[in-house]
C-alpha positions as CSV (number, residue, x, y, z in Angstrom):
1,M,0.0,0.0,0.0
2,T,1.3,3.4,-0.9
3,V,0.2,6.7,0.6
4,D,0.7,10.4,-0.2
5,K,1.6,11.6,3.3
6,Q,4.0,10.0,5.8
7,L,2.5,7.6,8.3
8,E,3.3,7.4,12.0
9,P,5.4,4.1,12.2
10,Q,4.1,3.3,15.7
11,S,0.5,3.2,14.4
12,I,1.3,0.6,11.7
13,S,0.5,-3.0,12.8
14,H,-1.4,-6.0,11.5
15,D,-4.5,-4.6,13.5
16,G,-4.7,-1.6,11.1
17,F,-5.6,-3.9,8.1
18,R,-8.4,-6.3,7.2
19,V,-8.3,-8.6,4.2
20,S,-11.1,-11.0,3.1
21,R,-11.5,-13.2,0.1
22,L,-14.7,-14.3,-1.6
23,E,-14.4,-18.1,-1.7
24,G,-17.8,-19.7,-1.1
25,G,-18.7,-16.7,1.0
26,W,-16.5,-14.0,2.6
27,E,-13.5,-15.5,4.4
28,P,-11.4,-13.3,6.6
29,L,-7.6,-13.8,6.1
30,K,-5.2,-13.1,8.9
31,V,-2.6,-10.4,8.4
32,R,0.8,-11.7,9.5
33,S,2.6,-8.4,9.5
34,A,2.5,-4.8,8.3
35,T,5.9,-3.3,7.8
36,P,6.4,0.4,7.0
37,A,9.0,1.4,4.5
38,A,11.9,3.7,5.5
39,D,10.3,6.6,3.6
40,G,7.0,6.3,5.6
41,L,5.0,6.4,2.4
42,S,4.4,2.7,1.9
43,V,3.5,-0.4,3.9
44,V,4.0,-4.0,3.0
45,V,1.2,-6.2,4.3
46,L,1.8,-10.0,4.5
47,L,-0.9,-12.5,4.9
48,T,-0.6,-15.8,6.8
49,K,-1.8,-17.8,3.8
50,D,-1.9,-17.4,0.0
51,P,-5.2,-15.9,-1.0
52,G,-5.1,-17.6,-4.4
53,A,-6.9,-16.0,-7.4
54,S,-10.0,-15.1,-5.3
55,L,-11.6,-11.7,-5.2
56,L,-10.0,-9.8,-2.3
57,R,-11.3,-7.0,-0.2
58,F,-8.4,-5.0,1.4
59,V,-9.2,-2.4,4.2
60,A,-6.7,0.0,5.7
61,R,-8.3,1.4,8.8
62,G,-8.5,5.1,9.6
63,T,-11.3,4.4,12.1
64,G,-11.8,2.2,15.1
65,Q,-9.6,1.3,18.1
66,T,-6.3,1.0,16.2
67,P,-6.4,3.4,13.2
68,L,-3.4,4.3,11.1
69,L,-2.1,7.7,11.8
70,G,-0.3,10.3,9.8
71,A,3.1,11.6,11.0
72,D,1.1,14.5,12.5
73,H,-1.0,12.0,14.5
74,V,-4.2,12.8,12.5
75,P,-6.1,9.6,11.7
76,F,-5.7,8.1,8.2
77,A,-8.0,9.8,5.7
78,G,-8.6,6.8,3.4
79,G,-8.5,7.1,-0.4
80,A,-7.8,10.1,-2.6
81,D,-11.5,10.6,-3.1
82,S,-12.4,10.3,0.7
83,P,-13.3,13.3,2.7
84,P,-10.6,14.8,5.0
85,S,-10.1,13.1,8.4
86,G,-10.8,15.0,11.6
87,A,-8.6,15.2,14.7
88,D,-10.3,12.2,16.3
89,D,-11.5,10.0,13.4
90,G,-10.4,9.2,9.9
91,N,-11.7,7.1,7.0
92,D,-11.1,3.6,6.0
93,Y,-9.5,2.8,2.6
94,V,-11.2,-0.1,0.8
95,H,-10.0,-1.7,-2.4
96,M,-11.3,-4.9,-4.1
97,F,-9.1,-6.8,-6.6
98,T,-8.2,-10.3,-7.8
């Protein structure tokens, strides 16, 4: 995942992401790790198992108990077309792909 503003490295963990695959119904996949790049502008998210060629739903959380934060400690605002985040709550980024 690549972002346009630096993230707070301490806010990046597997809890900030959710991944599911459509395989006979939605099946949540466990996130093994989420590792920030040195530039603070990207995160590598690894899953505990190969999702195969299924339809995937990827969520990066700017809401909830463990949101991603920007370097300025403002919650993650979501995608480029999402409204701005506030001081206390952000927006989730959701992307579906195969």
